[in-house]
KOLDOZA-225211 format. One record per atom (N, C-alpha, C): residue number from 1; residue in one letter; x negated, z negated, y negated. Coordinates in nm, 3 decimals, m for minus. Last residue first. Example, Ala and Ser with C-alpha at 12.3 -4.5 7.8 and 13.67 -1.06 7.14 Angstrom:
<recs>
{2 "S" {m1.285 m0.708 0.225}};
{2 "S" {m1.367 m0.714 0.106}};
{2 "S" {m1.290 m0.787 m0.003}};
{1 "A" {m1.319 m0.780 0.569}};
{1 "A" {m1.230 m0.780 0.450}};
{1 "A" {m1.320 m0.780 0.330}};
</recs>
This chain:
<recs>
{188 "X" {9.244 m31.277 14.989}};
{188 "X" {9.237 m31.368 15.098}};
{188 "X" {9.315 m31.494 15.057}};
{187 "X" {9.212 m31.117 14.772}};
{187 "X" {9.331 m31.091 14.851}};
{187 "X" {9.347 m31.186 14.972}};
{186 "X" {8.984 m31.204 14.641}};
{186 "X" {9.113 m31.246 14.590}};
{186 "X" {9.254 m31.206 14.666}};
{185 "X" {8.780 m31.101 14.819}};
{185 "X" {8.810 m31.244 14.823}};
{185 "X" {8.948 m31.294 14.742}};
{184 "X" {8.824 m30.821 14.751}};
{184 "X" {8.851 m30.892 14.904}};
{184 "X" {8.887 m31.037 14.909}};
{183 "X" {8.755 m30.824 14.489}};
{183 "X" {8.881 m30.786 14.524}};
{183 "X" {8.926 m30.831 14.672}};
{182 "X" {8.497 m30.915 14.505}};
{182 "X" {8.581 m30.987 14.429}};
{182 "X" {8.730 m30.955 14.469}};
{181 "X" {8.387 m30.696 14.662}};
{181 "X" {8.381 m30.835 14.710}};
{181 "X" {8.478 m30.915 14.638}};
{180 "X" {8.415 m30.480 14.492}};
{180 "X" {8.483 m30.485 14.619}};
{180 "X" {8.495 m30.616 14.671}};
{179 "X" {8.257 m30.564 14.273}};
{179 "X" {8.406 m30.549 14.257}};
{179 "X" {8.473 m30.546 14.390}};
{178 "X" {8.009 m30.559 14.394}};
{178 "X" {8.065 m30.685 14.316}};
{178 "X" {8.221 m30.672 14.314}};
{177 "X" {7.974 m30.298 14.485}};
{177 "X" {7.982 m30.401 14.570}};
{177 "X" {8.049 m30.540 14.517}};
{176 "X" {7.961 m30.050 14.365}};
{176 "X" {8.070 m30.142 14.333}};
{176 "X" {8.090 m30.254 14.428}};
{175 "X" {7.731 m29.935 14.479}};
{175 "X" {7.740 m29.937 14.344}};
{175 "X" {7.853 m30.036 14.286}};
{174 "X" {7.788 m29.952 14.758}};
{174 "X" {7.668 m30.019 14.700}};
{174 "X" {7.676 m30.036 14.552}};
{173 "X" {8.018 m29.792 14.781}};
{173 "X" {8.022 m29.944 14.808}};
{173 "X" {7.904 m30.019 14.754}};
{172 "X" {7.909 m29.542 14.709}};
{172 "X" {8.014 m29.600 14.626}};
{172 "X" {8.030 m29.760 14.656}};
{171 "X" {7.737 m29.507 14.927}};
{171 "X" {7.685 m29.519 14.798}};
{171 "X" {7.789 m29.585 14.703}};
{170 "X" {7.937 m29.487 15.124}};
{170 "X" {7.837 m29.583 15.131}};
{170 "X" {7.764 m29.621 14.994}};
{169 "X" {8.077 m29.262 15.036}};
{169 "X" {8.138 m29.375 15.050}};
{169 "X" {8.043 m29.503 15.063}};
{168 "X" {7.878 m29.067 15.059}};
{168 "X" {7.934 m29.092 14.924}};
{168 "X" {8.005 m29.232 14.931}};
{167 "X" {7.867 m29.051 15.344}};
{167 "X" {7.737 m29.097 15.263}};
{167 "X" {7.780 m29.135 15.119}};
{166 "X" {8.104 m28.967 15.417}};
{166 "X" {8.073 m29.097 15.466}};
{166 "X" {7.933 m29.139 15.377}};
{165 "X" {8.111 m28.706 15.269}};
{165 "X" {8.190 m28.828 15.239}};
{165 "X" {8.152 m28.963 15.301}};
{164 "X" {7.898 m28.569 15.398}};
{164 "X" {7.909 m28.592 15.252}};
{164 "X" {7.981 m28.712 15.227}};
{163 "X" {7.939 m28.577 15.699}};
{163 "X" {7.824 m28.595 15.632}};
{163 "X" {7.832 m28.646 15.488}};
{162 "X" {8.199 m28.511 15.795}};
{162 "X" {8.109 m28.584 15.881}};
{162 "X" {7.974 m28.629 15.799}};
{161 "X" {8.378 m28.391 15.588}};
{161 "X" {8.420 m28.488 15.698}};
{161 "X" {8.313 m28.565 15.754}};
{160 "X" {8.182 m28.211 15.458}};
{160 "X" {8.254 m28.329 15.390}};
{160 "X" {8.305 m28.425 15.482}};
{159 "X" {8.111 m28.044 15.663}};
{159 "X" {8.008 m28.113 15.575}};
{159 "X" {8.073 m28.228 15.513}};
{158 "X" {8.352 m27.943 15.773}};
{158 "X" {8.268 m28.020 15.854}};
{158 "X" {8.159 m28.101 15.782}};
{157 "X" {8.460 m27.810 15.545}};
{157 "X" {8.529 m27.910 15.620}};
{157 "X" {8.430 m27.994 15.704}};
{156 "X" {8.271 m27.644 15.436}};
{156 "X" {8.321 m27.749 15.365}};
{156 "X" {8.376 m27.853 15.444}};
{155 "X" {8.223 m27.452 15.665}};
{155 "X" {8.102 m27.543 15.603}};
{155 "X" {8.175 m27.661 15.528}};
{154 "X" {8.476 m27.354 15.684}};
{154 "X" {8.426 m27.424 15.787}};
{154 "X" {8.310 m27.518 15.745}};
{153 "X" {8.513 m27.243 15.393}};
{153 "X" {8.601 m27.347 15.453}};
{153 "X" {8.538 m27.422 15.575}};
{152 "X" {8.330 m27.038 15.330}};
{152 "X" {8.301 m27.165 15.283}};
{152 "X" {8.384 m27.271 15.350}};
{151 "X" {8.412 m26.788 15.448}};
{151 "X" {8.280 m26.834 15.460}};
{151 "X" {8.267 m26.993 15.434}};
{150 "X" {8.686 m26.771 15.371}};
{150 "X" {8.653 m26.772 15.521}};
{150 "X" {8.497 m26.831 15.533}};
{149 "X" {8.651 m26.770 15.082}};
{149 "X" {8.727 m26.896 15.162}};
{149 "X" {8.679 m26.900 15.306}};
{148 "X" {8.516 m26.532 15.055}};
{148 "X" {8.430 m26.659 15.029}};
{148 "X" {8.512 m26.771 15.080}};
{147 "X" {8.714 m26.353 15.142}};
{147 "X" {8.593 m26.356 15.197}};
{147 "X" {8.514 m26.483 15.176}};
{146 "X" {8.896 m26.404 14.922}};
{146 "X" {8.933 m26.440 15.063}};
{146 "X" {8.801 m26.443 15.153}};
{145 "X" {8.738 m26.312 14.702}};
{145 "X" {8.788 m26.449 14.716}};
{145 "X" {8.821 m26.493 14.846}};
{144 "X" {8.705 m26.041 14.776}};
{144 "X" {8.595 m26.128 14.764}};
{144 "X" {8.626 m26.275 14.774}};
{143 "X" {8.974 m25.962 14.743}};
{143 "X" {8.895 m25.946 14.887}};
{143 "X" {8.774 m26.038 14.877}};
{142 "X" {9.012 m26.005 14.486}};
{142 "X" {9.084 m26.084 14.566}};
{142 "X" {9.029 m26.088 14.713}};
{141 "X" {8.829 m25.827 14.375}};
{141 "X" {8.820 m25.961 14.343}};
{141 "X" {8.894 m26.040 14.437}};
{140 "X" {8.916 m25.571 14.471}};
{140 "X" {8.791 m25.615 14.504}};
{140 "X" {8.776 m25.775 14.486}};
{139 "X" {9.174 m25.582 14.313}};
{139 "X" {9.172 m25.568 14.473}};
{139 "X" {9.036 m25.626 14.529}};
{138 "X" {9.090 m25.572 14.067}};
{138 "X" {9.152 m25.688 14.113}};
{138 "X" {9.161 m25.692 14.271}};
{137 "X" {8.770 m25.479 13.942}};
{137 "X" {8.881 m25.438 14.024}};
{137 "X" {8.959 m25.567 14.075}};
{136 "X" {8.535 m25.396 13.699}};
{136 "X" {8.620 m25.498 13.767}};
{136 "X" {8.730 m25.437 13.825}};
{135 "X" {8.204 m25.252 13.754}};
{135 "X" {8.346 m25.251 13.692}};
{135 "X" {8.420 m25.350 13.769}};
{134 "X" {7.944 m25.276 13.863}};
{134 "X" {8.035 m25.168 13.913}};
{134 "X" {8.166 m25.157 13.851}};
{133 "X" {7.859 m25.522 13.748}};
{133 "X" {7.785 m25.389 13.715}};
{133 "X" {7.874 m25.277 13.753}};
{132 "X" {7.985 m25.727 13.857}};
{132 "X" {8.046 m25.673 13.738}};
{132 "X" {7.965 m25.531 13.698}};
{131 "X" {8.050 m25.840 14.132}};
{131 "X" {7.965 m25.741 14.099}};
{131 "X" {8.009 m25.671 13.975}};
{130 "X" {8.122 m26.199 14.080}};
{130 "X" {8.170 m26.064 14.102}};
{130 "X" {8.076 m25.954 14.066}};
{129 "X" {8.069 m26.453 14.056}};
{129 "X" {7.953 m26.369 14.128}};
{129 "X" {8.007 m26.227 14.153}};
{128 "X" {8.280 m26.566 13.906}};
{128 "X" {8.146 m26.583 13.872}};
{128 "X" {8.048 m26.475 13.917}};
{127 "X" {8.494 m26.519 14.081}};
{127 "X" {8.500 m26.467 13.941}};
{127 "X" {8.356 m26.462 13.893}};
{126 "X" {8.419 m26.634 14.331}};
{126 "X" {8.457 m26.493 14.330}};
{126 "X" {8.472 m26.420 14.188}};
{125 "X" {8.403 m26.883 14.231}};
{125 "X" {8.285 m26.828 14.276}};
{125 "X" {8.300 m26.675 14.284}};
{124 "X" {8.653 m26.945 14.175}};
{124 "X" {8.573 m26.966 14.061}};
{124 "X" {8.440 m26.886 14.106}};
{123 "X" {8.757 m26.933 14.442}};
{123 "X" {8.817 m26.849 14.338}};
{123 "X" {8.714 m26.829 14.225}};
{122 "X" {8.613 m27.132 14.550}};
{122 "X" {8.594 m26.996 14.597}};
{122 "X" {8.651 m26.893 14.500}};
{121 "X" {8.735 m27.363 14.421}};
{121 "X" {8.584 m27.311 14.391}};
{121 "X" {8.568 m27.178 14.452}};
{120 "X" {8.998 m27.339 14.551}};
{120 "X" {8.974 m27.330 14.401}};
{120 "X" {8.839 m27.288 14.363}};
{119 "X" {8.956 m27.356 14.824}};
{119 "X" {9.033 m27.246 14.751}};
{119 "X" {8.994 m27.232 14.622}};
{118 "X" {8.812 m27.606 14.827}};
{118 "X" {8.734 m27.486 14.872}};
{118 "X" {8.813 m27.357 14.830}};
{117 "X" {9.001 m27.781 14.718}};
{117 "X" {8.881 m27.744 14.648}};
{117 "X" {8.795 m27.637 14.702}};
{116 "X" {9.213 m27.794 14.908}};
{116 "X" {9.222 m27.763 14.763}};
{116 "X" {9.100 m27.710 14.698}};
{115 "X" {9.088 m27.847 15.153}};
{115 "X" {9.166 m27.735 15.153}};
{115 "X" {9.208 m27.688 15.004}};
{114 "X" {8.937 m28.079 15.084}};
{114 "X" {8.873 m27.962 15.121}};
{114 "X" {8.960 m27.839 15.109}};
{113 "X" {9.158 m28.252 15.023}};
{113 "X" {9.074 m28.230 14.918}};
{113 "X" {8.984 m28.085 14.962}};
{112 "X" {9.280 m28.273 15.280}};
{112 "X" {9.357 m28.212 15.174}};
{112 "X" {9.262 m28.175 15.066}};
{111 "X" {9.061 m28.404 15.405}};
{111 "X" {9.099 m28.274 15.469}};
{111 "X" {9.186 m28.193 15.349}};
{110 "X" {9.054 m28.655 15.266}};
{110 "X" {8.923 m28.548 15.271}};
{110 "X" {8.984 m28.423 15.312}};
{109 "X" {9.298 m28.752 15.329}};
{109 "X" {9.266 m28.708 15.195}};
{109 "X" {9.133 m28.619 15.173}};
{108 "X" {9.270 m28.790 15.611}};
{108 "X" {9.375 m28.691 15.553}};
{108 "X" {9.338 m28.659 15.396}};
{107 "X" {9.076 m28.984 15.585}};
{107 "X" {9.047 m28.850 15.661}};
{107 "X" {9.159 m28.740 15.610}};
{106 "X" {9.214 m29.199 15.472}};
{106 "X" {9.091 m29.144 15.417}};
{106 "X" {9.057 m28.998 15.465}};
{105 "X" {9.397 m29.237 15.679}};
{105 "X" {9.439 m29.192 15.548}};
{105 "X" {9.327 m29.141 15.478}};
{104 "X" {9.234 m29.324 15.890}};
{104 "X" {9.329 m29.207 15.911}};
{104 "X" {9.363 m29.160 15.761}};
{103 "X" {9.121 m29.543 15.780}};
{103 "X" {9.025 m29.449 15.822}};
{103 "X" {9.118 m29.311 15.834}};
{102 "X" {9.342 m29.721 15.718}};
{102 "X" {9.265 m29.662 15.599}};
{102 "X" {9.170 m29.545 15.656}};
{101 "X" {9.637 m29.665 15.898}};
{101 "X" {9.504 m29.713 15.910}};
{101 "X" {9.421 m29.654 15.794}};
{100 "X" {9.950 m29.686 15.719}};
{100 "X" {9.852 m29.607 15.811}};
{100 "X" {9.714 m29.676 15.792}};
{99 "X" {10.108 m29.812 15.562}};
{99 "X" {10.136 m29.828 15.700}};
{99 "X" {10.023 m29.776 15.783}};
{98 "X" {10.037 m29.743 15.303}};
{98 "X" {10.052 m29.897 15.331}};
{98 "X" {10.063 m29.913 15.492}};
{97 "X" {10.052 m29.466 15.290}};
{97 "X" {9.918 m29.540 15.269}};
{97 "X" {9.924 m29.686 15.305}};
{96 "X" {10.207 m29.277 15.521}};
{96 "X" {10.243 m29.376 15.423}};
{96 "X" {10.103 m29.452 15.415}};
{95 "X" {10.131 m28.922 15.549}};
{95 "X" {10.113 m29.059 15.591}};
{95 "X" {10.140 m29.160 15.479}};
{94 "X" {10.228 m28.692 15.415}};
{94 "X" {10.215 m28.691 15.568}};
{94 "X" {10.210 m28.850 15.618}};
{93 "X" {10.231 m28.769 15.151}};
{93 "X" {10.350 m28.683 15.202}};
{93 "X" {10.353 m28.689 15.349}};
{92 "X" {9.964 m28.858 15.102}};
{92 "X" {10.075 m28.955 15.104}};
{92 "X" {10.212 m28.875 15.150}};
{91 "X" {9.825 m28.624 15.111}};
{91 "X" {9.805 m28.708 15.226}};
{91 "X" {9.916 m28.800 15.231}};
{90 "X" {9.933 m28.514 14.870}};
{90 "X" {9.954 m28.441 14.994}};
{90 "X" {9.923 m28.529 15.111}};
{89 "X" {9.825 m28.695 14.685}};
{89 "X" {9.974 m28.682 14.697}};
{89 "X" {10.010 m28.610 14.837}};
{88 "X" {9.566 m28.678 14.718}};
{88 "X" {9.626 m28.797 14.749}};
{88 "X" {9.783 m28.774 14.759}};
{87 "X" {9.516 m28.416 14.639}};
{87 "X" {9.494 m28.452 14.777}};
{87 "X" {9.554 m28.585 14.817}};
{86 "X" {9.595 m28.424 14.370}};
{86 "X" {9.670 m28.347 14.457}};
{86 "X" {9.648 m28.388 14.611}};
{85 "X" {9.395 m28.583 14.256}};
{85 "X" {9.533 m28.612 14.249}};
{85 "X" {9.620 m28.549 14.344}};
{84 "X" {9.157 m28.422 14.332}};
{84 "X" {9.174 m28.567 14.368}};
{84 "X" {9.330 m28.608 14.354}};
{83 "X" {9.197 m28.155 14.232}};
{83 "X" {9.155 m28.186 14.374}};
{83 "X" {9.190 m28.337 14.410}};
{82 "X" {9.247 m28.163 13.945}};
{82 "X" {9.346 m28.099 14.034}};
{82 "X" {9.319 m28.167 14.187}};
{81 "X" {9.076 m28.300 13.774}};
{81 "X" {9.215 m28.272 13.730}};
{81 "X" {9.306 m28.220 13.833}};
{80 "X" {8.854 m28.367 13.931}};
{80 "X" {8.924 m28.481 13.856}};
{80 "X" {9.064 m28.435 13.809}};
{79 "X" {8.796 m28.110 14.032}};
{79 "X" {8.809 m28.240 14.116}};
{79 "X" {8.886 m28.343 14.066}};
{78 "X" {8.754 m27.940 13.812}};
{78 "X" {8.880 m27.924 13.901}};
{78 "X" {8.896 m28.036 13.989}};
{77 "X" {8.531 m28.078 13.686}};
{77 "X" {8.665 m28.063 13.632}};
{77 "X" {8.781 m28.039 13.708}};
{76 "X" {8.349 m28.049 13.900}};
{76 "X" {8.376 m28.189 13.853}};
{76 "X" {8.509 m28.170 13.793}};
{75 "X" {8.332 m27.756 13.914}};
{75 "X" {8.370 m27.851 14.036}};
{75 "X" {8.424 m27.974 13.986}};
{74 "X" {8.233 m27.665 13.671}};
{74 "X" {8.370 m27.635 13.722}};
{74 "X" {8.422 m27.731 13.836}};
{73 "X" {7.996 m27.808 13.645}};
{73 "X" {8.090 m27.837 13.554}};
{73 "X" {8.242 m27.800 13.589}};
{72 "X" {7.862 m27.717 13.873}};
{72 "X" {7.896 m27.870 13.865}};
{72 "X" {8.012 m27.887 13.776}};
{71 "X" {7.825 m27.447 13.815}};
{71 "X" {7.924 m27.481 13.932}};
{71 "X" {7.955 m27.626 13.921}};
{70 "X" {7.650 m27.485 13.599}};
{70 "X" {7.783 m27.427 13.582}};
{70 "X" {7.864 m27.459 13.693}};
{69 "X" {7.433 m27.621 13.739}};
{69 "X" {7.501 m27.675 13.613}};
{69 "X" {7.645 m27.618 13.594}};
{68 "X" {7.364 m27.434 13.923}};
{68 "X" {7.393 m27.564 13.966}};
{68 "X" {7.474 m27.622 13.855}};
{67 "X" {7.279 m27.231 13.744}};
{67 "X" {7.393 m27.194 13.837}};
{67 "X" {7.448 m27.334 13.887}};
{66 "X" {7.051 m27.363 13.617}};
{66 "X" {7.168 m27.309 13.540}};
{66 "X" {7.294 m27.276 13.628}};
{65 "X" {6.888 m27.361 13.844}};
{65 "X" {6.926 m27.492 13.793}};
{65 "X" {7.048 m27.465 13.694}};
{64 "X" {6.842 m27.094 13.889}};
{64 "X" {6.913 m27.163 13.998}};
{64 "X" {6.967 m27.291 13.923}};
{63 "X" {6.874 m26.872 13.615}};
{63 "X" {6.783 m26.957 13.713}};
{63 "X" {6.883 m27.048 13.780}};
{62 "X" {7.060 m26.567 13.613}};
{62 "X" {7.038 m26.708 13.553}};
{62 "X" {6.938 m26.791 13.654}};
{61 "X" {7.144 m26.247 13.507}};
{61 "X" {7.070 m26.326 13.613}};
{61 "X" {7.038 m26.444 13.540}};
{60 "X" {7.506 m26.130 13.491}};
{60 "X" {7.347 m26.149 13.430}};
{60 "X" {7.274 m26.234 13.529}};
{59 "X" {7.770 m26.119 13.561}};
{59 "X" {7.702 m26.006 13.505}};
{59 "X" {7.564 m26.019 13.453}};
{58 "X" {7.815 m26.378 13.665}};
{58 "X" {7.898 m26.344 13.559}};
{58 "X" {7.810 m26.216 13.482}};
{57 "X" {7.509 m26.396 13.829}};
{57 "X" {7.629 m26.468 13.798}};
{57 "X" {7.693 m26.419 13.664}};
{56 "X" {7.247 m26.375 14.037}};
{56 "X" {7.331 m26.296 13.961}};
{56 "X" {7.459 m26.366 13.941}};
{55 "X" {6.966 m26.587 13.991}};
{55 "X" {7.083 m26.550 14.061}};
{55 "X" {7.186 m26.476 13.985}};
{54 "X" {6.648 m26.437 13.893}};
{54 "X" {6.735 m26.545 13.905}};
{54 "X" {6.861 m26.504 13.986}};
{53 "X" {6.474 m26.209 13.913}};
{53 "X" {6.498 m26.277 13.769}};
{53 "X" {6.607 m26.389 13.769}};
{52 "X" {6.401 m26.097 14.136}};
{52 "X" {6.524 m26.027 14.059}};
{52 "X" {6.544 m26.102 13.939}};
{51 "X" {6.204 m26.280 14.209}};
{51 "X" {6.170 m26.141 14.184}};
{51 "X" {6.278 m26.065 14.109}};
{50 "X" {6.348 m26.508 14.271}};
{50 "X" {6.254 m26.504 14.148}};
{50 "X" {6.221 m26.366 14.110}};
{49 "X" {6.500 m26.436 14.493}};
{49 "X" {6.570 m26.488 14.360}};
{49 "X" {6.478 m26.477 14.250}};
{48 "X" {6.272 m26.404 14.662}};
{48 "X" {6.381 m26.276 14.629}};
{48 "X" {6.451 m26.312 14.496}};
{47 "X" {6.177 m26.649 14.678}};
{47 "X" {6.093 m26.534 14.635}};
{47 "X" {6.171 m26.415 14.592}};
{46 "X" {6.394 m26.774 14.802}};
{46 "X" {6.339 m26.816 14.669}};
{46 "X" {6.258 m26.703 14.597}};
{45 "X" {6.391 m26.654 15.055}};
{45 "X" {6.496 m26.631 14.966}};
{45 "X" {6.465 m26.676 14.825}};
{44 "X" {6.131 m26.432 15.166}};
{44 "X" {6.180 m26.566 15.132}};
{44 "X" {6.281 m26.567 15.044}};
{43 "X" {6.025 m26.173 15.198}};
{43 "X" {6.070 m26.240 15.322}};
{43 "X" {6.108 m26.402 15.296}};
{42 "X" {6.119 m25.893 15.008}};
{42 "X" {6.037 m26.025 15.009}};
{42 "X" {6.108 m26.087 15.133}};
{41 "X" {6.280 m25.702 14.940}};
{41 "X" {6.168 m25.667 15.026}};
{41 "X" {6.071 m25.774 15.052}};
{40 "X" {6.508 m25.713 14.777}};
{40 "X" {6.377 m25.741 14.735}};
{40 "X" {6.272 m25.706 14.807}};
{39 "X" {6.732 m25.663 14.927}};
{39 "X" {6.724 m25.606 14.796}};
{39 "X" {6.587 m25.620 14.733}};
{38 "X" {6.692 m25.796 15.170}};
{38 "X" {6.700 m25.655 15.176}};
{38 "X" {6.678 m25.598 15.042}};
{37 "X" {6.723 m26.073 15.071}};
{37 "X" {6.604 m26.020 15.124}};
{37 "X" {6.591 m25.869 15.128}};
{36 "X" {6.996 m26.072 14.981}};
{36 "X" {6.883 m26.101 14.883}};
{36 "X" {6.737 m26.058 14.948}};
{35 "X" {7.133 m26.017 15.211}};
{35 "X" {7.128 m25.930 15.106}};
{35 "X" {7.026 m25.942 15.003}};
{34 "X" {7.054 m26.250 15.387}};
{34 "X" {7.025 m26.110 15.418}};
{34 "X" {7.040 m25.999 15.302}};
{33 "X" {7.174 m26.459 15.229}};
{33 "X" {7.021 m26.443 15.252}};
{33 "X" {6.987 m26.291 15.287}};
{32 "X" {7.425 m26.541 15.160}};
{32 "X" {7.371 m26.417 15.094}};
{32 "X" {7.224 m26.388 15.128}};
{31 "X" {7.493 m26.750 15.339}};
{31 "X" {7.573 m26.644 15.318}};
{31 "X" {7.518 m26.514 15.262}};
{30 "X" {7.243 m26.898 15.342}};
{30 "X" {7.313 m26.873 15.461}};
{30 "X" {7.385 m26.743 15.434}};
{29 "X" {7.132 m26.938 15.088}};
{29 "X" {7.035 m26.931 15.202}};
{29 "X" {7.103 m26.884 15.330}};
{28 "X" {7.325 m26.939 14.901}};
{28 "X" {7.194 m26.852 14.880}};
{28 "X" {7.131 m26.834 15.012}};
{27 "X" {7.528 m27.107 14.988}};
{27 "X" {7.555 m26.966 14.947}};
{27 "X" {7.435 m26.885 14.953}};
{26 "X" {7.373 m27.349 15.067}};
{26 "X" {7.454 m27.270 15.163}};
{26 "X" {7.473 m27.133 15.108}};
{25 "X" {7.294 m27.406 14.790}};
{25 "X" {7.205 m27.383 14.890}};
{25 "X" {7.266 m27.289 15.003}};
{24 "X" {7.549 m27.436 14.674}};
{24 "X" {7.442 m27.355 14.626}};
{24 "X" {7.349 m27.317 14.719}};
{23 "X" {7.634 m27.659 14.844}};
{23 "X" {7.696 m27.526 14.837}};
{23 "X" {7.611 m27.412 14.790}};
{22 "X" {7.464 m27.866 14.789}};
{22 "X" {7.485 m27.820 14.923}};
{22 "X" {7.537 m27.677 14.922}};
{21 "X" {7.514 m27.903 14.508}};
{21 "X" {7.376 m27.866 14.562}};
{21 "X" {7.392 m27.820 14.698}};
{20 "X" {7.788 m27.984 14.508}};
{20 "X" {7.738 m27.856 14.463}};
{20 "X" {7.605 m27.797 14.491}};
{19 "X" {7.779 m28.223 14.664}};
{19 "X" {7.835 m28.084 14.713}};
{19 "X" {7.792 m27.964 14.633}};
{18 "X" {7.635 m28.406 14.503}};
{18 "X" {7.587 m28.373 14.622}};
{18 "X" {7.635 m28.246 14.676}};
{17 "X" {7.808 m28.401 14.273}};
{17 "X" {7.655 m28.379 14.261}};
{17 "X" {7.604 m28.334 14.394}};
{16 "X" {8.054 m28.452 14.375}};
{16 "X" {8.033 m28.312 14.317}};
{16 "X" {7.883 m28.300 14.307}};
{15 "X" {8.024 m28.724 14.452}};
{15 "X" {8.055 m28.614 14.558}};
{15 "X" {8.028 m28.486 14.504}};
{14 "X" {7.964 m28.853 14.210}};
{14 "X" {7.866 m28.860 14.336}};
{14 "X" {7.902 m28.738 14.425}};
{13 "X" {8.206 m28.791 14.072}};
{13 "X" {8.076 m28.743 14.019}};
{13 "X" {7.977 m28.750 14.146}};
{12 "X" {8.403 m28.920 14.214}};
{12 "X" {8.400 m28.777 14.195}};
{12 "X" {8.266 m28.728 14.173}};
{11 "X" {8.314 m29.174 14.172}};
{11 "X" {8.328 m29.134 14.312}};
{11 "X" {8.343 m28.973 14.310}};
{10 "X" {8.355 m29.191 13.898}};
{10 "X" {8.214 m29.213 13.941}};
{10 "X" {8.226 m29.158 14.086}};
{9 "X" {8.631 m29.143 13.878}};
{9 "X" {8.536 m29.047 13.806}};
{9 "X" {8.402 m29.058 13.858}};
{8 "X" {8.717 m29.361 14.025}};
{8 "X" {8.753 m29.233 14.063}};
{8 "X" {8.670 m29.124 14.000}};
{7 "X" {8.649 m29.567 13.833}};
{7 "X" {8.583 m29.566 13.981}};
{7 "X" {8.608 m29.419 14.029}};
{6 "X" {8.809 m29.511 13.618}};
{6 "X" {8.642 m29.509 13.602}};
{6 "X" {8.586 m29.500 13.739}};
{5 "X" {9.057 m29.549 13.720}};
{5 "X" {9.012 m29.420 13.675}};
{5 "X" {8.860 m29.407 13.665}};
{4 "X" {9.050 m29.746 14.003}};
{4 "X" {9.081 m29.725 13.874}};
{4 "X" {9.026 m29.593 13.834}};
{3 "X" {8.950 m29.766 14.282}};
{3 "X" {9.089 m29.846 14.244}};
{3 "X" {9.139 m29.815 14.099}};
{2 "X" {8.818 m29.603 14.556}};
{2 "X" {8.833 m29.619 14.409}};
{2 "X" {8.962 m29.677 14.375}};
{1 "X" {8.925 m29.761 14.855}};
{1 "X" {8.802 m29.698 14.783}};
{1 "X" {8.821 m29.715 14.629}};
</recs>
């Protein structure tokens, strides 16, 4: 797949754009739906968010687009600096990339990335969405972090493994078709 830093950054960009939108939707509509509806008395999530003035984040209410941008900035930075390099190293400790079928090795990388990024982004979300109006408590923060990991990990694992990564790989192959074709023809 990606063979140089530019390609890795493009691959991460495509992945994060899709993933952040999926997780914001998942968080608002699946994880927090009941709380949003109960607080507003409105029977739609978007109506509830609009009534309260946006999504509660870091002690204030922001519009959904701002939440997506903030989460994108965190996710892309963490993916480039930690997620991608560590997942390759972890997968390489279990499988030899030269001796392992590419599908198995790519699946190992996806699984490692989910484990790393789900934990990191749940930490970020626990920090951003902490109920600061009631004061800060380390114990509550850690409980919220563990709760978010439990909610997010199954969604992250299955969505990345079966939907997001196959789609991203198709898009990546379309964008870099010329480079991939040249690489394959030079290997022959």
